[in-house]
N, CA, C and O atoms as CSV, one atom per row, in Angstrom:
chain,resi,resn,atom,element,x,y,z
A,1,MET,N,N,0.840,-1.174,0.000
A,1,MET,CA,C,0.000,0.000,0.000
A,1,MET,C,C,0.890,1.244,0.000
A,1,MET,O,O,1.926,1.282,0.664
A,2,ALA,N,N,0.478,2.233,-0.738
A,2,ALA,CA,C,1.243,3.470,-0.848
A,2,ALA,C,C,1.082,4.315,0.414
A,2,ALA,O,O,0.064,4.241,1.101
A,3,ASN,N,N,2.100,5.115,0.704
A,3,ASN,CA,C,1.996,6.085,1.792
A,3,ASN,C,C,0.980,7.146,1.400
A,3,ASN,O,O,0.856,7.489,0.224
A,4,VAL,N,N,0.246,7.673,2.395
A,4,VAL,CA,C,-0.778,8.680,2.147
A,4,VAL,C,C,-0.387,9.971,2.866
A,4,VAL,O,O,-0.017,9.958,4.040
A,5,TYR,N,N,-0.475,11.085,2.136
A,5,TYR,CA,C,-0.102,12.394,2.656
A,5,TYR,C,C,-1.232,13.385,2.422
A,5,TYR,O,O,-2.231,13.065,1.778
A,6,ASP,N,N,-1.063,14.591,2.951
A,6,ASP,CA,C,-2.038,15.665,2.790
A,6,ASP,C,C,-1.439,16.802,1.973
A,6,ASP,O,O,-0.225,17.004,1.974
A,7,ILE,N,N,-2.305,17.549,1.269
A,7,ILE,CA,C,-1.853,18.733,0.553
A,7,ILE,C,C,-1.174,19.656,1.566
A,7,ILE,O,O,-1.697,19.885,2.657
A,8,GLY,N,N,-0.021,20.174,1.199
A,8,GLY,CA,C,0.752,21.034,2.089
A,8,GLY,C,C,1.919,20.320,2.748
A,8,GLY,O,O,2.806,20.968,3.303
A,9,ASP,N,N,1.933,18.971,2.694
A,9,ASP,CA,C,3.053,18.220,3.267
A,9,ASP,C,C,4.316,18.404,2.427
A,9,ASP,O,O,4.246,18.693,1.232
A,10,LEU,N,N,5.468,18.233,3.069
A,10,LEU,CA,C,6.755,18.147,2.395
A,10,LEU,C,C,7.195,16.704,2.547
A,10,LEU,O,O,7.532,16.268,3.648
A,11,VAL,N,N,7.196,15.961,1.453
A,11,VAL,CA,C,7.470,14.524,1.490
A,11,VAL,C,C,8.938,14.273,1.178
A,11,VAL,O,O,9.441,14.695,0.136
A,12,LYS,N,N,9.618,13.588,2.082
A,12,LYS,CA,C,11.022,13.210,1.878
A,12,LYS,C,C,11.047,11.841,1.202
A,12,LYS,O,O,10.579,10.850,1.763
A,13,VAL,N,N,11.602,11.801,-0.014
A,13,VAL,CA,C,11.702,10.555,-0.762
A,13,VAL,C,C,13.178,10.156,-0.796
A,13,VAL,O,O,14.021,10.902,-1.294
A,14,ALA,N,N,13.478,8.983,-0.267
A,14,ALA,CA,C,14.861,8.524,-0.144
A,14,ALA,C,C,15.186,7.468,-1.193
A,14,ALA,O,O,14.334,6.673,-1.588
A,15,GLY,N,N,16.435,7.481,-1.629
A,15,GLY,CA,C,16.936,6.473,-2.557
A,15,GLY,C,C,18.288,5.982,-2.082
A,15,GLY,O,O,19.097,6.759,-1.574
A,16,ALA,N,N,18.536,4.677,-2.249
A,16,ALA,CA,C,19.815,4.093,-1.835
A,16,ALA,C,C,20.384,3.265,-2.983
A,16,ALA,O,O,19.646,2.599,-3.709
A,17,PHE,N,N,21.699,3.315,-3.134
A,17,PHE,CA,C,22.372,2.625,-4.222
A,17,PHE,C,C,23.467,1.723,-3.672
A,17,PHE,O,O,24.238,2.123,-2.800
A,18,THR,N,N,23.526,0.495,-4.194
A,18,THR,CA,C,24.526,-0.482,-3.774
A,18,THR,C,C,25.141,-1.140,-5.003
A,18,THR,O,O,24.585,-1.096,-6.100
A,19,ASP,N,N,26.309,-1.753,-4.790
A,19,ASP,CA,C,26.944,-2.491,-5.880
A,19,ASP,C,C,26.444,-3.937,-5.862
A,19,ASP,O,O,25.543,-4.278,-5.096
A,20,VAL,N,N,27.029,-4.776,-6.703
A,20,VAL,CA,C,26.577,-6.171,-6.811
A,20,VAL,C,C,26.827,-6.963,-5.530
A,20,VAL,O,O,26.229,-8.020,-5.329
A,21,ASP,N,N,27.711,-6.457,-4.659
A,21,ASP,CA,C,27.988,-7.102,-3.375
A,21,ASP,C,C,27.162,-6.504,-2.251
A,21,ASP,O,O,27.412,-6.782,-1.078
A,22,ASP,N,N,26.176,-5.682,-2.602
A,22,ASP,CA,C,25.272,-5.031,-1.661
A,22,ASP,C,C,25.979,-4.052,-0.727
A,22,ASP,O,O,25.553,-3.850,0.410
A,23,GLN,N,N,27.059,-3.449,-1.215
A,23,GLN,CA,C,27.780,-2.423,-0.474
A,23,GLN,C,C,27.332,-1.049,-0.981
A,23,GLN,O,O,27.142,-0.861,-2.183
A,24,ASP,N,N,27.165,-0.097,-0.070
A,24,ASP,CA,C,26.790,1.253,-0.466
A,24,ASP,C,C,27.804,1.811,-1.457
A,24,ASP,O,O,29.013,1.649,-1.290
A,25,VAL,N,N,27.289,2.471,-2.493
A,25,VAL,CA,C,28.168,3.017,-3.522
A,25,VAL,C,C,27.577,4.333,-4.024
A,25,VAL,O,O,26.359,4.489,-4.108
A,26,ASP,N,N,28.463,5.278,-4.357
A,26,ASP,CA,C,28.045,6.523,-4.975
A,26,ASP,C,C,28.091,6.334,-6.491
A,26,ASP,O,O,29.169,6.178,-7.065
A,27,PRO,N,N,26.925,6.347,-7.139
A,27,PRO,CA,C,26.893,6.173,-8.592
A,27,PRO,C,C,27.582,7.327,-9.317
A,27,PRO,O,O,27.837,8.382,-8.737
A,28,THR,N,N,27.873,7.104,-10.583
A,28,THR,CA,C,28.476,8.144,-11.405
A,28,THR,C,C,27.524,9.331,-11.522
A,28,THR,O,O,27.942,10.479,-11.373
A,29,THR,N,N,26.246,9.061,-11.787
A,29,THR,CA,C,25.219,10.106,-11.776
A,29,THR,C,C,23.999,9.597,-11.014
A,29,THR,O,O,23.694,8.405,-11.031
A,30,VAL,N,N,23.309,10.514,-10.348
A,30,VAL,CA,C,22.060,10.195,-9.644
A,30,VAL,C,C,21.010,11.192,-10.099
A,30,VAL,O,O,21.223,12.404,-10.063
A,31,THR,N,N,19.867,10.657,-10.529
A,31,THR,CA,C,18.759,11.488,-10.994
A,31,THR,C,C,17.492,11.081,-10.260
A,31,THR,O,O,17.233,9.895,-10.060
A,32,PHE,N,N,16.708,12.070,-9.861
A,32,PHE,CA,C,15.416,11.835,-9.223
A,32,PHE,C,C,14.359,12.572,-10.033
A,32,PHE,O,O,14.498,13.764,-10.304
A,33,LYS,N,N,13.302,11.861,-10.419
A,33,LYS,CA,C,12.199,12.463,-11.168
A,33,LYS,C,C,10.905,12.191,-10.429
A,33,LYS,O,O,10.729,11.129,-9.831
A,34,PHE,N,N,9.993,13.166,-10.473
A,34,PHE,CA,C,8.660,12.908,-9.945
A,34,PHE,C,C,7.623,13.549,-10.845
A,34,PHE,O,O,7.872,14.571,-11.483
A,35,THR,N,N,6.455,12.925,-10.881
A,35,THR,CA,C,5.353,13.402,-11.699
A,35,THR,C,C,4.143,13.621,-10.809
A,35,THR,O,O,3.729,12.723,-10.075
A,36,ASP,N,N,3.574,14.824,-10.877
A,36,ASP,CA,C,2.395,15.134,-10.067
A,36,ASP,C,C,1.140,14.576,-10.740
A,36,ASP,O,O,1.211,14.111,-11.878
A,37,PRO,N,N,0.000,14.614,-10.060
A,37,PRO,CA,C,-1.224,14.046,-10.629
A,37,PRO,C,C,-1.677,14.698,-11.938
A,37,PRO,O,O,-2.430,14.081,-12.691
A,38,SER,N,N,-1.242,15.919,-12.226
A,38,SER,CA,C,-1.592,16.586,-13.481
A,38,SER,C,C,-0.689,16.177,-14.639
A,38,SER,O,O,-0.927,16.563,-15.783
A,39,GLY,N,N,0.352,15.391,-14.339
A,39,GLY,CA,C,1.257,14.913,-15.381
A,39,GLY,C,C,2.501,15.747,-15.580
A,39,GLY,O,O,3.246,15.512,-16.531
A,40,ASN,N,N,2.752,16.721,-14.710
A,40,ASN,CA,C,3.964,17.545,-14.793
A,40,ASN,C,C,5.136,16.802,-14.158
A,40,ASN,O,O,5.052,16.373,-13.008
A,41,THR,N,N,6.225,16.651,-14.903
A,41,THR,CA,C,7.401,15.944,-14.399
A,41,THR,C,C,8.503,16.940,-14.061
A,41,THR,O,O,8.794,17.857,-14.829
A,42,THR,N,N,9.110,16.739,-12.892
A,42,THR,CA,C,10.242,17.535,-12.434
A,42,THR,C,C,11.433,16.603,-12.295
A,42,THR,O,O,11.290,15.480,-11.810
A,43,THR,N,N,12.604,17.056,-12.716
A,43,THR,CA,C,13.822,16.248,-12.657
A,43,THR,C,C,14.884,16.980,-11.845
A,43,THR,O,O,15.140,18.166,-12.056
A,44,TYR,N,N,15.501,16.249,-10.908
A,44,TYR,CA,C,16.630,16.769,-10.136
A,44,TYR,C,C,17.838,15.884,-10.411
A,44,TYR,O,O,17.722,14.659,-10.453
A,45,ILE,N,N,18.991,16.504,-10.596
A,45,ILE,CA,C,20.242,15.788,-10.825
A,45,ILE,C,C,21.216,16.161,-9.716
A,45,ILE,O,O,21.436,17.341,-9.441
A,46,TYR,N,N,21.802,15.136,-9.076
A,46,TYR,CA,C,22.742,15.385,-7.985
A,46,TYR,C,C,23.939,16.181,-8.495
A,46,TYR,O,O,24.458,15.916,-9.579
A,47,GLU,N,N,24.362,17.142,-7.715
A,47,GLU,CA,C,25.451,18.081,-7.968
A,47,GLU,C,C,25.071,19.158,-8.984
A,47,GLU,O,O,25.896,20.011,-9.312
A,48,THR,N,N,23.843,19.132,-9.483
A,48,THR,CA,C,23.334,20.197,-10.340
A,48,THR,C,C,22.195,20.927,-9.644
A,48,THR,O,O,22.111,22.154,-9.693
A,49,ASP,N,N,21.325,20.167,-9.000
A,49,ASP,CA,C,20.143,20.718,-8.337
A,49,ASP,C,C,20.251,20.539,-6.823
A,49,ASP,O,O,20.446,19.426,-6.334
A,50,ASP,N,N,20.122,21.644,-6.087
A,50,ASP,CA,C,20.235,21.617,-4.629
A,50,ASP,C,C,19.146,20.776,-3.966
A,50,ASP,O,O,19.310,20.347,-2.823
A,51,GLU,N,N,18.051,20.537,-4.661
A,51,GLU,CA,C,16.943,19.769,-4.089
A,51,GLU,C,C,17.276,18.289,-3.895
A,51,GLU,O,O,16.608,17.602,-3.122
A,52,LEU,N,N,18.299,17.794,-4.588
A,52,LEU,CA,C,18.727,16.400,-4.451
A,52,LEU,C,C,19.962,16.374,-3.550
A,52,LEU,O,O,21.014,16.904,-3.905
A,53,VAL,N,N,19.816,15.752,-2.388
A,53,VAL,CA,C,20.817,15.821,-1.326
A,53,VAL,C,C,21.411,14.439,-1.057
A,53,VAL,O,O,20.693,13.439,-1.034
A,54,GLN,N,N,22.725,14.394,-0.855
A,54,GLN,CA,C,23.373,13.157,-0.434
A,54,GLN,C,C,23.446,13.157,1.087
A,54,GLN,O,O,23.978,14.089,1.690
A,55,ASP,N,N,22.900,12.092,1.710
A,55,ASP,CA,C,22.917,11.961,3.167
A,55,ASP,C,C,24.167,11.245,3.658
A,55,ASP,O,O,24.732,11.607,4.691
A,56,SER,N,N,24.596,10.233,2.920
A,56,SER,CA,C,25.810,9.476,3.223
A,56,SER,C,C,26.139,8.669,1.972
A,56,SER,O,O,25.402,8.722,0.988
A,57,LYS,N,N,27.223,7.935,2.004
A,57,LYS,CA,C,27.630,7.170,0.826
A,57,LYS,C,C,26.471,6.298,0.341
A,57,LYS,O,O,25.969,5.449,1.077
A,58,GLY,N,N,26.053,6.520,-0.909
A,58,GLY,CA,C,25.008,5.711,-1.526
A,58,GLY,C,C,23.592,6.066,-1.140
A,58,GLY,O,O,22.649,5.462,-1.652
A,59,HIS,N,N,23.411,7.036,-0.244
A,59,HIS,CA,C,22.075,7.383,0.259
A,59,HIS,C,C,21.759,8.847,-0.062
A,59,HIS,O,O,22.518,9.756,0.272
A,60,TYR,N,N,20.613,9.040,-0.719
A,60,TYR,CA,C,20.206,10.354,-1.197
A,60,TYR,C,C,18.743,10.595,-0.835
A,60,TYR,O,O,18.001,9.659,-0.538
A,61,HIS,N,N,18.342,11.861,-0.863
A,61,HIS,CA,C,16.918,12.155,-0.698
A,61,HIS,C,C,16.569,13.447,-1.440
A,61,HIS,O,O,17.425,14.280,-1.737
A,62,ALA,N,N,15.284,13.568,-1.722
A,62,ALA,CA,C,14.733,14.789,-2.293
A,62,ALA,C,C,13.427,15.073,-1.563
A,62,ALA,O,O,12.677,14.153,-1.239
A,63,ASN,N,N,13.162,16.345,-1.308
A,63,ASN,CA,C,11.902,16.753,-0.683
A,63,ASN,C,C,10.947,17.223,-1.769
A,63,ASN,O,O,11.304,18.034,-2.624
A,64,VAL,N,N,9.727,16.699,-1.720
A,64,VAL,CA,C,8.709,17.050,-2.704
A,64,VAL,C,C,7.608,17.815,-1.979
A,64,VAL,O,O,6.997,17.297,-1.044
A,65,SER,N,N,7.359,19.045,-2.412
A,65,SER,CA,C,6.321,19.882,-1.828
A,65,SER,C,C,4.984,19.537,-2.489
A,65,SER,O,O,4.824,19.656,-3.704
A,66,ILE,N,N,4.039,19.111,-1.667
A,66,ILE,CA,C,2.769,18.590,-2.165
A,66,ILE,C,C,1.730,19.703,-2.260
A,66,ILE,O,O,1.412,20.366,-1.272
A,67,ASP,N,N,1.207,19.894,-3.479
A,67,ASP,CA,C,0.212,20.942,-3.694
A,67,ASP,C,C,-1.017,20.455,-4.460
A,67,ASP,O,O,-1.839,21.257,-4.904
A,68,GLU,N,N,-1.134,19.132,-4.610
A,68,GLU,CA,C,-2.238,18.603,-5.404
A,68,GLU,C,C,-2.606,17.200,-4.927
A,68,GLU,O,O,-1.728,16.384,-4.643
A,69,ALA,N,N,-3.907,16.924,-4.840
A,69,ALA,CA,C,-4.382,15.594,-4.457
A,69,ALA,C,C,-4.249,14.634,-5.635
A,69,ALA,O,O,-4.322,15.038,-6.796
A,70,GLY,N,N,-4.053,13.367,-5.317
A,70,GLY,CA,C,-3.957,12.332,-6.336
A,70,GLY,C,C,-2.714,11.491,-6.129
A,70,GLY,O,O,-2.082,11.549,-5.074
A,71,THR,N,N,-2.370,10.715,-7.133
A,71,THR,CA,C,-1.201,9.835,-7.062
A,71,THR,C,C,0.009,10.528,-7.676
A,71,THR,O,O,-0.044,11.022,-8.802
A,72,TRP,N,N,1.087,10.554,-6.923
A,72,TRP,CA,C,2.367,11.105,-7.356
A,72,TRP,C,C,3.309,9.939,-7.621
A,72,TRP,O,O,3.388,9.009,-6.817
A,73,PHE,N,N,4.016,9.980,-8.732
A,73,PHE,CA,C,4.962,8.928,-9.093
A,73,PHE,C,C,6.378,9.487,-9.041
A,73,PHE,O,O,6.604,10.662,-9.330
A,74,TYR,N,N,7.335,8.626,-8.667
A,74,TYR,CA,C,8.732,9.058,-8.656
A,74,TYR,C,C,9.630,7.949,-9.176
A,74,TYR,O,O,9.251,6.778,-9.205
A,75,ARG,N,N,10.837,8.348,-9.590
A,75,ARG,CA,C,11.810,7.393,-10.126
A,75,ARG,C,C,13.213,7.845,-9.762
A,75,ARG,O,O,13.578,9.002,-9.969
A,76,TRP,N,N,13.988,6.931,-9.223
A,76,TRP,CA,C,15.414,7.131,-9.002
A,76,TRP,C,C,16.151,6.444,-10.142
A,76,TRP,O,O,15.788,5.337,-10.539
A,77,GLU,N,N,17.179,7.094,-10.668
A,77,GLU,CA,C,18.012,6.510,-11.719
A,77,GLU,C,C,19.473,6.801,-11.404
A,77,GLU,O,O,19.803,7.861,-10.872
A,78,SER,N,N,20.347,5.853,-11.736
A,78,SER,CA,C,21.782,6.096,-11.605
A,78,SER,C,C,22.493,5.436,-12.773
A,78,SER,O,O,21.997,4.479,-13.367
A,79,THR,N,N,23.673,5.970,-13.090
A,79,THR,CA,C,24.469,5.421,-14.180
A,79,THR,C,C,25.868,5.111,-13.686
A,79,THR,O,O,26.273,5.532,-12.603
A,80,GLY,N,N,26.598,4.364,-14.506
A,80,GLY,CA,C,27.984,4.027,-14.180
A,80,GLY,C,C,28.045,3.092,-12.987
A,80,GLY,O,O,27.268,2.142,-12.894
A,81,THR,N,N,28.964,3.360,-12.079
A,81,THR,CA,C,29.081,2.578,-10.859
A,81,THR,C,C,27.759,2.649,-10.114
A,81,THR,O,O,27.237,3.740,-9.884
A,82,GLY,N,N,27.212,1.504,-9.734
A,82,GLY,CA,C,25.938,1.496,-9.012
A,82,GLY,C,C,24.735,1.736,-9.899
A,82,GLY,O,O,23.706,2.220,-9.427
A,83,GLN,N,N,24.847,1.402,-11.195
A,83,GLN,CA,C,23.733,1.626,-12.117
A,83,GLN,C,C,22.483,0.929,-11.615
A,83,GLN,O,O,22.505,-0.257,-11.285
A,84,ALA,N,N,21.388,1.686,-11.561
A,84,ALA,CA,C,20.131,1.126,-11.060
A,84,ALA,C,C,18.979,2.054,-11.416
A,84,ALA,O,O,19.178,3.185,-11.859
A,85,ALA,N,N,17.769,1.545,-11.209
A,85,ALA,CA,C,16.562,2.348,-11.357
A,85,ALA,C,C,15.514,1.763,-10.426
A,85,ALA,O,O,15.432,0.548,-10.248
A,86,GLU,N,N,14.716,2.637,-9.838
A,86,GLU,CA,C,13.630,2.194,-8.965
A,86,GLU,C,C,12.510,3.221,-9.034
A,86,GLU,O,O,12.752,4.428,-9.027
A,87,GLU,N,N,11.285,2.723,-9.100
A,87,GLU,CA,C,10.127,3.595,-9.158
A,87,GLU,C,C,9.215,3.335,-7.969
A,87,GLU,O,O,9.221,2.256,-7.376
A,88,GLY,N,N,8.436,4.351,-7.639
A,88,GLY,CA,C,7.469,4.224,-6.557
A,88,GLY,C,C,6.403,5.282,-6.697
A,88,GLY,O,O,6.396,6.054,-7.655
A,89,HIS,N,N,5.510,5.312,-5.745
A,89,HIS,CA,C,4.450,6.316,-5.766
A,89,HIS,C,C,3.928,6.539,-4.351
A,89,HIS,O,O,4.156,5.735,-3.446
A,90,PHE,N,N,3.225,7.650,-4.191
A,90,PHE,CA,C,2.510,7.920,-2.954
A,90,PHE,C,C,1.228,8.647,-3.308
A,90,PHE,O,O,1.090,9.187,-4.406
A,91,VAL,N,N,0.292,8.658,-2.373
A,91,VAL,CA,C,-1.034,9.225,-2.607
A,91,VAL,C,C,-1.221,10.444,-1.719
A,91,VAL,O,O,-0.839,10.447,-0.549
A,92,VAL,N,N,-1.812,11.473,-2.296
A,92,VAL,CA,C,-2.154,12.681,-1.548
A,92,VAL,C,C,-3.679,12.777,-1.545
A,92,VAL,O,O,-4.320,12.831,-2.595
A,93,ARG,N,N,-4.240,12.798,-0.336
A,93,ARG,CA,C,-5.704,12.843,-0.249
A,93,ARG,C,C,-6.218,14.268,-0.398
A,93,ARG,O,O,-5.540,15.240,-0.067
A,94,ARG,N,N,-7.424,14.354,-0.902
A,94,ARG,CA,C,-8.103,15.636,-1.080
A,94,ARG,C,C,-8.576,16.118,0.286
A,94,ARG,O,O,-9.076,15.325,1.085
A,95,SER,N,N,-8.425,17.400,0.556
A,95,SER,CA,C,-8.845,17.974,1.820
A,95,SER,C,C,-10.365,18.053,1.886
A,95,SER,O,O,-11.018,18.366,0.892
A,96,ASN,N,N,-10.917,17.772,3.041
A,96,ASN,CA,C,-12.348,17.892,3.267
A,96,ASN,C,C,-12.721,19.257,3.840
A,96,ASN,O,O,-13.896,19.546,4.068
A,97,ILE,N,N,-11.719,20.082,4.066
A,97,ILE,CA,C,-11.936,21.403,4.655
A,97,ILE,C,C,-11.591,22.447,3.597
A,97,ILE,O,O,-10.522,22.394,2.989
A,98,ALA,N,N,-12.485,23.378,3.384
A,98,ALA,CA,C,-12.253,24.428,2.393
A,98,ALA,C,C,-11.066,25.293,2.816
A,98,ALA,O,O,-10.921,25.648,3.985
A,99,THR,N,N,-10.222,25.621,1.838
A,99,THR,CA,C,-9.066,26.462,2.136
A,99,THR,C,C,-9.248,27.851,1.604
A,99,THR,O,O,-8.367,28.695,1.767
């Protein structure tokens, strides 16, 4: 089951990268993409965009500011050392209180 959030939340989405021996590794490039319920895609690239942060070797996160109800999709991608890809999603519920 997907995590459920509310409009106005700041969602921390974490990604981790390992080598074939399951050891933490810093990939050559790390990219994080997310798509909001309206279909708008945003892309962050590590060392280019401040929104994509390295927490420790092989561990990264991006904060997504939630402004729309529906299903949000995200994808982590890496190239070179630690090449990998992983996708996920979370749900933002519609507010029952008028804003």
